[in-house]
MMTF fields as JSON, N, C-alpha, C and O atoms, coordinates in Angstrom:
{
  "mmtfVersion": "1.0.0",
  "mmtfProducer": "UNKNOWN",
  "numBonds": 419,
  "numAtoms": 420,
  "numGroups": 105,
  "numChains": 1,
  "numModels": 1,
  "chainsPerModel": [1],
  "groupsPerChain": [105],
  "chainIdList": ["A"],
  "bondAtomList": [4, 2, 8, 6, 12, 10, 16, 14, 20, 18, 24, 22, 28, 26, 32, 30, 36, 34, 40, 38, 44, 42, 48, 46, 52, 50, 56, 54, 60, 58, 64, 62, 68, 66, 72, 70, 76, 74, 80, 78, 84, 82, 88, 86, 92, 90, 96, 94, 100, 98, 104, 102, 108, 106, 112, 110, 116, 114, 120, 118, 124, 122, 128, 126, 132, 130, 136, 134, 140, 138, 144, 142, 148, 146, 152, 150, 156, 154, 160, 158, 164, 162, 168, 166, 172, 170, 176, 174, 180, 178, 184, 182, 188, 186, 192, 190, 196, 194, 200, 198, 204, 202, 208, 206, 212, 210, 216, 214, 220, 218, 224, 222, 228, 226, 232, 230, 236, 234, 240, 238, 244, 242, 248, 246, 252, 250, 256, 254, 260, 258, 264, 262, 268, 266, 272, 270, 276, 274, 280, 278, 284, 282, 288, 286, 292, 290, 296, 294, 300, 298, 304, 302, 308, 306, 312, 310, 316, 314, 320, 318, 324, 322, 328, 326, 332, 330, 336, 334, 340, 338, 344, 342, 348, 346, 352, 350, 356, 354, 360, 358, 364, 362, 368, 366, 372, 370, 376, 374, 380, 378, 384, 382, 388, 386, 392, 390, 396, 394, 400, 398, 404, 402, 408, 406, 412, 410, 416, 414],
  "bondOrderList": [1, 1, 1, 1, 1, 1, 1, 1, 1, 1, 1, 1, 1, 1, 1, 1, 1, 1, 1, 1, 1, 1, 1, 1, 1, 1, 1, 1, 1, 1, 1, 1, 1, 1, 1, 1, 1, 1, 1, 1, 1, 1, 1, 1, 1, 1, 1, 1, 1, 1, 1, 1, 1, 1, 1, 1, 1, 1, 1, 1, 1, 1, 1, 1, 1, 1, 1, 1, 1, 1, 1, 1, 1, 1, 1, 1, 1, 1, 1, 1, 1, 1, 1, 1, 1, 1, 1, 1, 1, 1, 1, 1, 1, 1, 1, 1, 1, 1, 1, 1, 1, 1, 1, 1],
  "groupList": [{"groupName": "UNK", "atomNameList": ["N", "CA", "C", "O"], "elementList": ["N", "C", "C", "O"], "formalChargeList": [0, 0, 0, 0], "bondAtomList": [1, 0, 2, 1, 3, 2], "bondOrderList": [1, 1, 2], "singleLetterCode": "X", "chemCompType": "L-PEPTIDE LINKING"}],
  "groupTypeList": [0, 0, 0, 0, 0, 0, 0, 0, 0, 0, 0, 0, 0, 0, 0, 0, 0, 0, 0, 0, 0, 0, 0, 0, 0, 0, 0, 0, 0, 0, 0, 0, 0, 0, 0, 0, 0, 0, 0, 0, 0, 0, 0, 0, 0, 0, 0, 0, 0, 0, 0, 0, 0, 0, 0, 0, 0, 0, 0, 0, 0, 0, 0, 0, 0, 0, 0, 0, 0, 0, 0, 0, 0, 0, 0, 0, 0, 0, 0, 0, 0, 0, 0, 0, 0, 0, 0, 0, 0, 0, 0, 0, 0, 0, 0, 0, 0, 0, 0, 0, 0, 0, 0, 0, 0],
  "groupIdList": [1, 2, 3, 4, 5, 6, 7, 8, 9, 10, 11, 12, 13, 14, 15, 16, 17, 18, 19, 20, 21, 22, 23, 24, 25, 26, 27, 28, 29, 30, 31, 32, 33, 34, 35, 36, 37, 38, 39, 40, 41, 42, 43, 44, 45, 46, 47, 48, 49, 50, 51, 52, 53, 54, 55, 56, 57, 58, 59, 60, 61, 62, 63, 64, 65, 66, 67, 68, 69, 70, 71, 72, 73, 74, 75, 76, 77, 78, 79, 80, 81, 82, 83, 84, 85, 86, 87, 88, 89, 90, 91, 92, 93, 94, 95, 96, 97, 98, 99, 100, 101, 102, 103, 104, 105],
  "secStructList": [7, 7, 7, 7, 2, 2, 2, 2, 2, 2, 2, 2, 2, 2, 2, 2, 2, 2, 2, 2, 2, 2, 2, 2, 2, 2, 2, 2, 6, 7, 2, 2, 2, 2, 2, 2, 2, 2, 2, 2, 2, 2, 2, 2, 2, 2, 2, 2, 7, 4, 4, 4, 4, 4, 4, 2, 2, 2, 2, 2, 2, 2, 2, 2, 2, 2, 2, 2, 2, 2, 2, 2, 2, 2, 2, 2, 2, 7, 7, 7, 7, 2, 2, 2, 2, 2, 2, 2, 2, 2, 2, 2, 2, 2, 2, 2, 2, 2, 2, 2, 2, 2, 2, 2, 7],
  "xCoordList": [-55.008, -54.147, -53.756, -53.363, -53.876, -53.51, -52.168, -52.04, -51.162, -49.899, -49.945, -50.516, -49.23, -49.181, -47.904, -47.016, -47.89, -46.758, -45.441, -44.461, -45.337, -44.106, -43.785, -42.618, -44.727, -44.465, -44.006, -43.105, -44.667, -44.319, -42.94, -42.169, -42.541, -41.113, -40.076, -38.971, -40.445, -39.649, -39.425, -38.298, -40.487, -40.438, -39.584, -38.772, -39.815, -38.998, -37.566, -36.734, -37.186, -35.746, -35.187, -34.066, -35.881, -35.383, -35.207, -34.271, -36.153, -36.006, -34.888, -34.234, -34.682, -33.639, -32.183, -31.324, -32.032, -30.71, -30.59, -29.494, -31.656, -31.603, -31.185, -30.348, -31.8, -31.525, -30.079, -29.404, -29.607, -28.135, -27.274, -26.341, -27.542, -26.649, -26.693, -25.647, -27.843, -28.033, -27.266, -26.475, -27.514, -26.856, -25.341, -24.602, -24.863, -23.411, -22.81, -21.64, -23.702, -23.247, -23.142, -22.394, -23.908, -23.871, -22.459, -22.04, -21.759, -20.439, -19.422, -18.577, -19.528, -18.569, -18.945, -18.099, -20.174, -20.701, -20.413, -20.13, -20.458, -20.227, -21.477, -22.445, -21.431, -22.697, -23.105, -24.302, -22.249, -22.527, -23.568, -24.582, -23.335, -24.182, -25.551, -26.54, -25.574, -26.901, -27.66, -28.834, -27.018, -27.649, -28.084, -29.159, -27.296, -27.615, -28.906, -29.848, -28.955, -30.175, -31.414, -32.453, -31.28, -32.411, -32.901, -34.087, -31.826, -32.163, -32.988, -33.931, -32.669, -33.526, -34.971, -35.969, -35.012, -36.291, -37.189, -38.375, -36.54, -37.203, -37.716, -38.893, -36.828, -37.217, -38.225, -39.054, -38.169, -39.193, -40.503, -41.539, -40.488, -41.758, -42.4, -43.603, -41.467, -41.977, -42.539, -43.424, -41.909, -42.345, -43.886, -44.555, -44.391, -45.699, -46.796, -47.94, -46.27, -47.198, -48.067, -47.618, -49.429, -50.433, -50.259, -50.551, -49.778, -49.584, -48.449, -48.399, -47.591, -46.426, -46.572, -45.625, -47.803, -48.096, -47.599, -47.062, -47.792, -47.354, -45.862, -45.372, -45.146, -43.627, -43.072, -41.857, -43.932, -43.501, -42.321, -41.351, -42.501, -41.449, -40.092, -39.078, -40.059, -38.894, -38.287, -37.079, -39.032, -38.721, -38.184, -37.197, -38.821, -38.269, -36.861, -35.94, -36.76, -35.422, -34.381, -33.234, -34.782, -33.914, -33.453, -32.294, -34.418, -34.131, -33.179, -32.343, -33.353, -32.449, -30.999, -30.006, -30.932, -29.672, -28.947, -27.729, -29.805, -29.212, -28.615, -27.521, -29.373, -29.005, -27.669, -26.703, -27.683, -26.523, -25.237, -24.137, -25.431, -24.282, -23.773, -22.563, -24.762, -24.295, -23.45, -22.424, -23.85, -23.078, -21.724, -20.681, -21.779, -20.437, -19.476, -18.274, -19.997, -19.282, -18.634, -17.467, -19.412, -18.895, -17.826, -16.79, -17.968, -16.926, -15.668, -14.599, -15.74, -14.559, -13.92, -12.698, -14.764, -14.197, -14.671, -14.207, -15.565, -16.263, -15.493, -14.523, -15.866, -15.267, -15.876, -17.071, -15.082, -15.475, -15.786, -14.945, -17.131, -17.601, -18.832, -19.488, -19.196, -20.447, -21.628, -22.374, -21.825, -23.008, -22.931, -23.978, -21.771, -21.68, -22.12, -22.794, -21.689, -22.118, -23.563, -24.212, -24.084, -25.603, -26.255, -27.294, -25.85, -26.44, -26.471, -27.429, -25.354, -25.272, -26.204, -26.722, -26.487, -27.495, -28.866, -29.635, -29.156, -30.423, -30.562, -31.624, -29.478, -29.592, -29.763, -30.443, -29.124, -29.315, -30.732, -31.355, -31.249, -32.666, -33.608, -34.607, -33.311, -34.144, -34.106, -35.178, -33.017, -32.992, -33.802, -34.55, -33.685, -34.408, -35.892, -36.623, -36.325, -37.827, -38.319, -39.386, -37.513, -37.914, -37.949, -38.818, -37.044, -37.172, -38.466, -39.241, -38.639, -39.889, -41.159, -42.027, -41.174, -42.315, -42.435, -43.546, -41.327, -41.314, -41.835, -42.654, -41.393, -41.896, -43.381, -44.05, -43.869, -45.294, -46.216, -47.429, -45.592, -46.392, -46.299, -46.955],
  "yCoordList": [-73.237, -72.196, -72.786, -73.949, -71.914, -72.376, -71.626, -70.412, -72.468, -71.789, -71.457, -72.159, -70.19, -69.741, -70.417, -70.922, -70.383, -70.968, -70.41, -71.155, -69.126, -68.589, -69.235, -69.546, -69.457, -70.089, -71.512, -71.989, -72.153, -73.598, -73.587, -74.46, -72.7, -72.576, -72.352, -72.891, -71.529, -71.309, -72.521, -72.818, -73.244, -74.481, -75.545, -76.235, -75.654, -76.716, -76.355, -77.249, -75.1, -74.764, -74.979, -75.485, -74.627, -74.813, -76.309, -76.724, -77.063, -78.548, -79.182, -80.131, -78.613, -79.112, -78.901, -79.782, -77.692, -77.435, -78.176, -78.564, -78.347, -79.097, -80.552, -81.141, -81.081, -82.523, -82.646, -83.616, -81.718, -81.693, -81.658, -82.454, -80.749, -80.671, -81.976, -82.471, -82.525, -83.751, -84.934, -85.653, -85.088, -86.166, -85.976, -86.947, -84.734, -84.577, -84.89, -85.24, -84.738, -84.96, -86.464, -86.853, -87.329, -88.716, -89.377, -89.91, -89.33, -89.978, -89.339, -90.021, -88.106, -87.343, -87.205, -86.973, -87.351, -87.207, -85.841, -85.726, -84.835, -83.47, -82.85, -82.524, -82.695, -82.184, -80.841, -80.563, -79.952, -78.68, -78.93, -78.235, -79.842, -80.136, -80.61, -80.277, -81.438, -81.918, -80.739, -80.563, -79.911, -78.724, -77.726, -77.136, -77.539, -76.623, -77.114, -76.342, -78.419, -79.026, -78.813, -78.366, -79.141, -78.957, -77.56, -77.259, -76.666, -75.275, -74.788, -74.022, -75.203, -74.938, -75.523, -74.862, -76.761, -77.369, -76.632, -76.384, -76.313, -75.654, -74.272, -73.957, -73.463, -72.169, -72.056, -71.146, -72.98, -73.009, -73.412, -72.892, -74.376, -74.801, -73.637, -73.375, -72.986, -71.904, -70.691, -69.968, -70.518, -69.394, -69.467, -68.437, -70.655, -70.742, -71.468, -71.77, -71.663, -72.145, -71.054, -69.992, -71.334, -70.266, -69.705, -68.531, -70.537, -70.065, -69.015, -68.276, -68.958, -68.016, -66.9, -66.187, -66.773, -65.746, -64.272, -63.493, -63.984, -62.667, -62.487, -61.358, -63.546, -63.422, -63.7, -63.799, -63.825, -64.196, -63.279, -63.754, -62.026, -61.076, -61.359, -61.354, -61.593, -61.88, -63.198, -63.254, -64.219, -65.597, -65.493, -66.153, -64.674, -64.596, -64.01, -64.5, -62.949, -62.286, -63.248, -63.275, -64.024, -64.971, -66.04, -66.456, -66.47, -67.487, -66.911, -67.623, -65.574, -64.974, -64.845, -65.135, -64.422, -64.362, -65.671, -65.783, -66.707, -68.096, -68.517, -69.074, -68.227, -68.704, -67.926, -68.522, -66.594, -65.785, -66.23, -66.251, -66.563, -67.048, -68.313, -68.531, -69.264, -70.5, -70.266, -70.922, -69.361, -69.05, -68.467, -68.877, -67.537, -66.895, -67.905, -67.836, -68.874, -69.961, -70.837, -71.225, -71.099, -71.929, -71.167, -71.766, -69.883, -69.095, -69.232, -69.447, -69.122, -69.056, -70.495, -70.646, -71.487, -72.769, -74.008, -75.133, -73.737, -74.944, -75.548, -74.95, -76.749, -77.452, -76.988, -76.7, -76.925, -76.485, -77.686, -78.237, -78.055, -79.238, -78.934, -77.942, -79.715, -79.518, -79.362, -78.392, -80.274, -80.281, -79.002, -78.399, -78.532, -77.293, -76.041, -75.135, -76.066, -74.962, -74.948, -73.907, -76.223, -76.238, -75.897, -75.243, -76.208, -75.85, -74.291, -73.716, -73.71, -72.238, -71.628, -70.56, -72.103, -71.638, -71.723, -70.762, -72.867, -73.054, -71.994, -71.401, -71.792, -70.845, -69.363, -68.586, -69.014, -67.665, -67.558, -66.511, -68.549, -68.521, -68.439, -67.722, -69.168, -69.033, -67.699, -67.142, -67.087, -65.688, -64.798, -63.938, -64.966, -64.22, -64.31, -63.321, -65.58, -65.809, -65.122, -64.508, -65.233, -64.672, -63.075, -62.417, -62.52, -61.125, -60.764, -59.885, -61.509, -61.277, -61.275, -60.404, -62.376, -62.569, -61.376, -60.927, -60.888, -59.831, -58.605, -57.892, -58.338, -57.095, -57.12, -56.087, -58.286, -58.431, -58.236, -58.066, -58.268, -58.103, -56.83, -56.605],
  "zCoordList": [70.095, 69.414, 68.091, 67.999, 66.992, 65.743, 65.391, 65.546, 64.895, 64.557, 63.149, 62.314, 62.854, 61.493, 60.84, 61.526, 59.435, 58.808, 59.28, 59.285, 59.687, 60.191, 61.49, 61.73, 62.337, 63.653, 63.529, 64.218, 62.626, 62.251, 61.727, 62.124, 60.882, 60.434, 61.487, 61.42, 62.493, 63.634, 64.427, 64.826, 64.672, 65.487, 64.776, 65.392, 63.382, 62.707, 62.664, 62.821, 62.46, 62.513, 63.742, 63.799, 64.906, 66.192, 66.54, 67.222, 66.033, 66.223, 65.396, 65.826, 64.161, 63.278, 63.899, 63.91, 64.381, 65.06, 66.427, 66.832, 67.076, 68.355, 68.057, 68.74, 67.027, 66.703, 66.221, 66.563, 65.461, 64.969, 66.193, 66.293, 67.166, 68.365, 69.154, 69.573, 69.358, 70.211, 69.446, 70.057, 68.2, 67.434, 67.436, 67.6, 67.257, 67.411, 68.8, 68.951, 69.802, 71.093, 71.414, 72.311, 70.664, 70.994, 71.026, 72.053, 69.905, 69.856, 70.827, 71.407, 70.97, 71.756, 73.271, 74.134, 73.505, 74.881, 75.409, 76.601, 74.661, 75.029, 75.667, 74.981, 77.003, 77.585, 77.071, 77.137, 76.557, 75.973, 74.792, 74.734, 73.929, 72.86, 73.181, 72.528, 74.259, 74.701, 75.245, 74.919, 76.079, 76.697, 75.6, 75.706, 74.594, 73.463, 72.847, 72.669, 72.515, 71.933, 72.778, 72.293, 74.047, 74.928, 75.069, 75.201, 75.028, 75.152, 73.978, 74.18, 72.747, 71.532, 71.679, 71.39, 72.131, 72.323, 73.341, 73.125, 74.441, 75.626, 75.184, 75.356, 74.619, 74.239, 73.118, 73.121, 72.142, 71.095, 71.629, 71.214, 72.588, 73.18, 74.071, 74.056, 74.833, 75.693, 74.931, 75.386, 73.649, 72.88, 72.53, 72.447, 72.341, 71.937, 72.922, 72.58, 74.084, 75.082, 75.507, 75.94, 75.373, 75.788, 77.182, 77.41, 78.151, 79.455, 79.581, 80.564, 78.634, 78.61, 77.62, 77.288, 77.157, 76.056, 76.565, 75.777, 77.785, 78.318, 78.214, 78.262, 78.075, 78.143, 76.735, 76.564, 75.751, 74.427, 73.838, 73.248, 74.049, 73.586, 74.212, 73.514, 75.452, 76.234, 75.811, 75.581, 75.702, 75.222, 73.757, 73.432, 72.871, 71.549, 71.542, 70.889, 72.297, 72.407, 73.001, 72.556, 73.993, 74.616, 73.592, 73.582, 72.724, 71.686, 70.584, 70.028, 70.297, 69.327, 69.935, 69.267, 71.157, 71.848, 72.049, 71.911, 72.401, 72.49, 71.168, 71.079, 70.177, 68.814, 68.426, 67.951, 68.656, 68.327, 69.081, 68.528, 70.3, 71.155, 70.644, 70.591, 70.216, 69.589, 68.374, 68.195, 67.546, 66.333, 66.696, 66.186, 67.559, 68.02, 68.619, 68.361, 69.441, 70.027, 68.905, 68.974, 67.947, 66.772, 66.072, 65.78, 65.764, 65.085, 65.899, 65.327, 67.144, 68.044, 68.214, 68.205, 68.36, 68.748, 67.905, 68.088, 67.033, 66.353, 65.29, 64.823, 64.85, 63.814, 62.476, 62.395, 61.492, 60.208, 59.309, 58.599, 59.41, 58.666, 57.967, 58.286, 57.033, 56.242, 57.171, 57.045, 58.092, 59.034, 59.812, 60.044, 60.238, 60.989, 60.171, 60.662, 58.905, 58.087, 57.806, 57.701, 57.68, 57.383, 58.682, 58.595, 59.813, 61.016, 61.287, 61.802, 60.892, 61.081, 60.036, 60.36, 58.899, 57.926, 58.635, 58.62, 59.247, 59.897, 61.053, 61.241, 61.79, 62.907, 62.498, 63.168, 61.386, 60.807, 60.305, 60.482, 59.712, 59.205, 60.377, 60.317, 61.46, 62.696, 63.155, 63.397, 63.317, 63.819, 62.845, 63.31, 61.579, 60.58, 60.731, 60.684, 60.92, 61.15, 62.414, 62.423, 63.511, 64.782, 64.603, 65.175, 63.848, 63.692, 62.904, 63.282, 61.779, 60.971, 61.868, 61.808, 62.729, 63.561, 64.583, 64.863, 65.115, 66.102, 65.446, 66.025, 64.267, 63.513, 63.234, 63.23, 63.006, 62.722, 63.961, 63.838, 65.133, 66.307, 66.952, 67.969]
}
């Protein structure tokens, strides 16, 4: 399977936010941040696994929802720091790319 530039962008953004969440979890040992990072990795991987191609639409919507819930959680409870704002930009861009990909299919 060959990935398009759009799909590579989705994977890179998902990995970027996953890494940010996991790195932020290290000093605080907050399990929620570890799980969030693993969720991004798992959903991004599942999105393009050939064995799960039949479920791609559902996985895409799940990743959009997961990302939206993460943003809402940050708005309600999150720390206002530069890395947090950068991460939210990454997450909004991720949702944007996922919507673009959905409309192309």
